[in-house]
Steps between C-alpha positions, in 0.01 A plus 500: 500500500395150559462376855501151653206374676479570874577227735194395705522589878428149638692203372353363179290185537534201264129501432171660603299227676216606724709422814754768380227758498500475881862433587676793325444867533454546134271211481286637779488839333390335177227307688374820671499675172321221322232515765461878441466440130240230553297729717516787251376295219233309714357841594497611141326194371251462785305799365416328168236255642360803686463738210116425440434564871709817503334627185143451645595632840666813385289569191817502283479334155725221392664732247597747777641220709694367213646850438610523864665162488684600187617832646625314815695253281638791289621676800661187625689466167604863465627520869749203443752755359506752790471226759801317352689827499408573862600142603850555353541824681339446835513120528242222424335474835358846548338493156359143536357579841366829383320332210347245733380776736343703212330179376350424846381856526334493149320171560388621849354824352319287240348286770395752758253713319209353288522781250646525147767766541676351804504158329641641178756719676613210719544269211713756319713530812535125493641522153748760617603268781550198273700728261742599787537145611548286197841598342691550822363157615651326202839677551547309840579150349712679236705645784541179701511204260767431241426411142503126573213535736332832391246332260366280775481787754329737260276207403387449862418867542311521168327170580347666804311722257311200356439350833370814644274547194346158555449544868358845467259415221377178671502638852323815399229301322443270798503781748224682314266211574517592869618867518476830321747628242608762766584224746713332231698824426534569868666162548715570198612834665579315826717251314683770318572686828626180653721443195630859534591447861662160443701643208613803706632273778620187319623616147876592504620794291677345194630797317883501544559815304283804433459694178519856636429688190223775528161337460424703184828391341446140609154481354636651162779245506253219545376528149856451367466144603283443197817521290597160654332247284428261796299770698286616210451172306435278798239751611323489166507115500357479854245778429371325182489157672312657804261673263416159348441356848267792593315476169446128556377567850251748351390261226469170694182590697329604174609183334378279790175689531439434135563132575238506779743467789376606836651797698646246743689323224623828358639592840670164536682533163678801637678284771712273280602801286656672800643176645679439174628858498631473853659154479626569154675817615702325768578213262602723219725699722673187635547365143635840388769481774625180334459550128486883458197733482412508132421141435226460764360838403469381140352164604230669714395717214487225252301261721235767559483592131469130399224445758299809382547404134397143565180585688279559204647199317427267805158653551377774726334334801484583866784252577733608214455870587584420866811296404633766257424781739710317758794481259455874422622553867852440358465835309462691826726425793787304335548750216479797718737343767753397233496842338559665850786254558661586169490863582658451836774277344579773248474814713694360805808465262460868403410689821362319808402837655229548241327164482176652651482756222573245223231266626263789524566583130454137407173460692367826341527329164348180641208710598371495149361152591229590749413812289477323156368178622142593583473715190613216275281258687198714459555555130548126440187412703296740298643447145671166478349148488557254783786327322648808326567686823728228627685487174558871513639476859724211391641708208585790737700258720667342207613845396616567861701181488685624192605809703671264750759419229621858521547491877856429607551225757583652834603192695661184357379267778706217636801573261527856649464379855812271476 
């Protein structure tokens, strides 16, 4: 049976300006949640500049550290499904706060003992915390914003991922010039604990109905969402796009090193990538509220594909790589945000009580991105020439753009709002 979308609790706003984030209950909730997302991703990214120091201090090789980071990300991906189911059954807030608490505990364990096993155990716990947190967090704007504002609201939340990534990477690197890696992680743990406390006190519960089926049944029902084309196909589109972004992130340092760029320049190139990803996410969401979701999704994919394909033609230099890598940021935040928005549009019309489970199923498919990305990047760095590697990534995105043609439009923009 088809159900209509739930009415948001507070009165709907006409737009989502920054002032509205402070003057309405749902706006304040979105601001608090965006801050928590920012802290989560800042903590995750702050460890990357410290990896050489951690490796030397703990006597753990880069291969073992890479494996732990992969396992942590894999746990985050897999736990999206049970976390979404739990959020539908028990409410969003307990699962979100629980995820932040587990994250804080994991990072603290990694920081307190200068030994390999506590660090590895703590980082795995951090992956569990992120997995519990992510899907329920993205159900909150789905609960409280109608389709004419939802793209912008989810864009703000997703944009916090890019902002947090930049802050974490840069601040972590700068902090290491004056402090130990343990001090950096201890500061991350304190920020996560503060985000946990603030979320507990300031985030309103947004679930208006609960899905009370037994957990085992609810988890089994979650995979039935893949029968809906939007849930499965948008996840594949976002996952492939994210894989290209991660592969490019892997390749760019190798390309720049081959062009004799300094480590400082390589670090700086990361910043415009994330800034484009963050700003592009909010902009794409706002545009999708007016013209529909599918067109901006297609444009983002084609822009990145064209930039990657044009790089070898224009000439591979430090400046051209930096410019193209910034444009590749559109393959991350905007595509993932628009995919998430399309799922919420579609599922809220079917069963609003199960939006958390549907988003968990969608994000499970999206998880192919961080898993495939490093593998593809490593293979291309080893076996493909400097120009060919970017043509291959462009071809993957062009094929991904073709898949968008099979995605049904979930929101007709201004015409539907009239």
